[in-house]
C-alpha positions in Angstrom: -31.7 13.8 40.5 -34.7 12.4 38.4 -34.0 9.7 35.6 -34.4 10.7 32.1 -36.7 9.3 29.8 -33.8 7.2 28.3 -32.2 6.2 31.5 -35.9 4.6 32.7 -36.1 2.7 29.8 -32.9 1.4 29.8 -33.0 0.4 33.5 -36.3 -1.5 32.8 -35.2 -3.0 29.6 -32.1 -3.8 31.4 -33.7 -5.9 33.9 -35.9 -7.8 32.1 -33.0 -9.0 29.7 -31.9 -10.8 33.2 -34.9 -13.0 33.3 -34.0 -14.5 29.5 -32.0 -18.2 29.8 -30.1 -20.2 27.6 -32.5 -21.6 24.5 -35.6 -19.3 25.3 -37.9 -18.1 22.1 -38.7 -14.3 22.8 -41.3 -12.0 21.4 -40.3 -8.5 22.0 -43.1 -6.0 21.4 -43.0 -2.4 19.9 -41.3 0.3 21.6 -39.7 0.1 25.0 -39.5 -3.6 24.9 -37.5 -4.1 21.9 -34.5 -2.4 23.7 -34.4 -5.3 26.2 -32.3 -7.2 22.7 -29.4 -4.8 24.0 -28.7 -6.2 27.3 -28.8 -9.9 26.6 -26.3 -11.3 29.1 -22.8 -12.8 27.7 -23.1 -16.4 27.1 -27.0 -16.1 26.7 -28.3 -17.6 23.7 -31.9 -16.6 22.9 -34.1 -16.5 19.4 -36.1 -13.4 19.0 -39.5 -14.0 17.0 -41.2 -11.1 15.0 -44.9 -11.9 14.2 -44.6 -10.6 10.6 -42.5 -13.6 10.1 -39.0 -13.6 11.1 -37.0 -15.9 13.7 -33.7 -15.1 14.5 -33.8 -11.6 14.5 -30.3 -9.7 14.7 -29.5 -6.0 16.3 -30.4 -2.9 15.1 -28.2 -2.7 11.7 -25.5 0.0 10.9 -26.3 2.8 8.3 -24.2 0.6 5.7 -26.1 -2.4 6.7 -29.6 -1.6 6.3 -31.7 -3.5 4.2 -35.5 -2.1 4.0 -36.7 -5.5 3.6 -35.9 -6.7 7.0 -38.1 -5.4 9.4 -39.6 -6.1 12.4 -43.4 -6.2 13.6 -42.6 -2.0 14.0 -41.4 -1.7 10.8 -38.2 -1.2 12.4 -35.0 -2.5 10.0 -33.1 -5.1 11.6 -30.6 -7.2 10.8 -30.5 -11.6 10.6 -28.4 -14.0 12.7 -27.0 -16.7 11.0 -29.7 -19.6 10.7 -32.4 -17.2 10.6 -35.8 -18.1 9.1 -38.8 -16.5 7.4 -42.3 -17.9 7.1 -45.8 -16.5 6.7 -47.5 -14.6 9.0 -50.0 -17.2 9.6 -47.1 -19.5 10.4 -46.1 -16.8 12.9 -49.0 -17.1 14.7 -49.4 -20.5 14.6 -45.9 -20.6 16.4 -47.7 -17.9 18.9 -50.6 -19.7 19.4 -49.3 -23.0 19.7 -47.1 -22.0 22.8 -43.8 -22.2 21.6 -42.9 -18.5 22.8 -41.0 -18.8 26.2 -41.4 -15.4 26.9 -43.0 -12.1 25.6 -42.3 -8.8 26.4 -44.8 -5.9 25.9 -45.8 -2.2 26.8 -48.8 -1.0 28.8 -51.5 1.5 29.3 -52.8 -0.1 32.3 -52.2 -3.4 34.4 -54.5 -4.1 37.1 -54.1 -6.4 40.6 -55.7 -9.5 38.6 -53.2 -9.3 36.1 -55.4 -7.6 33.1 -53.8 -5.9 30.7 -54.9 -2.7 28.3 -52.0 -1.7 26.0 -53.6 -1.2 22.4 -56.6 1.3 22.4 -57.8 4.8 23.9 -61.4 5.6 23.5 -61.8 8.5 21.0 -58.2 8.5 19.7 -57.2 7.3 16.4 -56.2 3.3 16.5 -53.1 2.1 14.6 -54.4 -1.1 15.4 -54.1 -3.7 18.0 -51.0 -6.0 16.3 -50.7 -9.5 18.1 -50.7 -8.6 21.7 -54.1 -10.3 22.0 -52.5 -13.5 20.5 -48.9 -13.1 22.6 -50.9 -13.0 26.3 -52.8 -15.8 26.0 -50.0 -18.0 23.7 -46.9 -16.9 25.6 -45.6 -18.6 28.6 -44.5 -15.8 30.5 -45.7 -12.3 29.9 -43.8 -9.1 31.2 -44.5 -5.8 31.3 -42.1 -3.0 30.7 -43.7 0.6 31.4 -43.1 3.4 33.3 -44.8 3.1 36.8 -46.9 6.1 36.6 -48.1 9.0 33.6 -46.4 12.3 32.8 -49.1 13.6 35.6 -48.1 10.7 38.3 -51.2 9.0 38.0 -51.0 5.2 38.8 -51.0 3.0 35.8 -50.9 -0.2 38.1 -54.4 -0.2 39.3 -57.2 -2.3 41.0 -59.3 -2.4 37.9 -58.5 -1.4 34.4 -60.5 0.8 32.7 -59.4 1.0 29.1 -60.3 -1.8 26.7 -58.5 -4.9 27.7 -55.5 -6.9 25.8 -56.2 -10.0 27.9 -57.6 -11.2 30.9 -55.4 -12.4 34.1 -52.6 -12.8 31.6 -49.5 -10.7 33.2 -46.9 -12.4 35.1 -44.5 -9.9 36.0 -44.3 -5.8 35.8 -41.1 -4.3 35.4 -40.8 -0.2 35.9 -38.2 2.4 36.6 -39.1 1.8 40.3 -39.7 -1.9 41.1 -40.1 -5.3 39.8 -43.6 -6.5 40.6 -45.0 -10.4 40.5 -48.9 -10.9 39.7 -49.7 -13.5 42.5 -53.0 -15.2 43.0 -52.8 -13.4 46.5 -52.4 -10.0 44.6 -49.2 -7.9 43.5 -46.1 -8.7 45.5 -43.4 -6.0 45.2 -40.3 -8.3 44.3 -37.5 -6.1 44.1 -37.1 -2.2 44.8 -34.7 0.5 42.6 -32.2 2.0 45.3 -33.1 5.3 44.4 -36.6 5.0 45.7 -38.6 3.9 48.9 -41.7 1.4 49.5 -43.7 4.4 50.2 -43.3 6.2 47.0 -43.9 3.1 44.9 -47.0 2.7 47.0 -48.4 6.5 46.5 -47.8 5.5 42.9 -49.8 2.3 43.0 -53.7 2.3 43.2 -53.9 -1.6 44.7 -52.1 -2.2 48.0 -48.6 -4.0 47.4 -48.1 -7.2 48.9 -44.2 -7.3 50.6 -42.0 -10.8 51.0 -41.1 -11.6 54.4 -37.8 -9.9 54.4 -38.6 -7.1 52.4 -38.0 -6.5 48.7 -34.7 -7.1 47.2 -32.8 -4.4 45.9 -33.5 -4.4 41.7 -30.3 -4.2 39.9 -29.7 -1.4 37.8 
């Protein structure tokens, strides 16, 4: 039975959360990436940064805990953890641009085999703004993309060359979809992990560039 949209998002977020390490400073982009916070492994302490000027973002609040002044970059209400600090947007982007974010998770419209990313504009459609993505892909130490593998009509989102306006050039390190974990390497896209309910052939059929395979084949992707 095909996965529901919620199941796809949960699988992607859960897998990326396993890449977090104790002490990491992490920025989660708007949309699906924010779900990663729900699956941070036990015993791991990470500090979530929001580019609107908050360090120490907590989980989403219960109805009784909502404070309209506490929001993340996506204007969602959040909570604060002990030790949370607040600062100006200028200081926040100084942190990002200064290379102090260990890992960022962003959504994508397109990614290509060189690690180029397009995630902020579709020509002809109304723009809400690019947000902090351009700074994050330039300043974060590692960039993870969280997205569904293909479009609604089964067209590839992982391309030989992006056709939409770029957010960053050769900035993506890893792509995580509901079907696979793919590493961006100098030689091309390496299919490191494969979901248990798909095949290499199926993933390749939904991926425009030719995928490289590890010597012993891709590992099963934890779900």
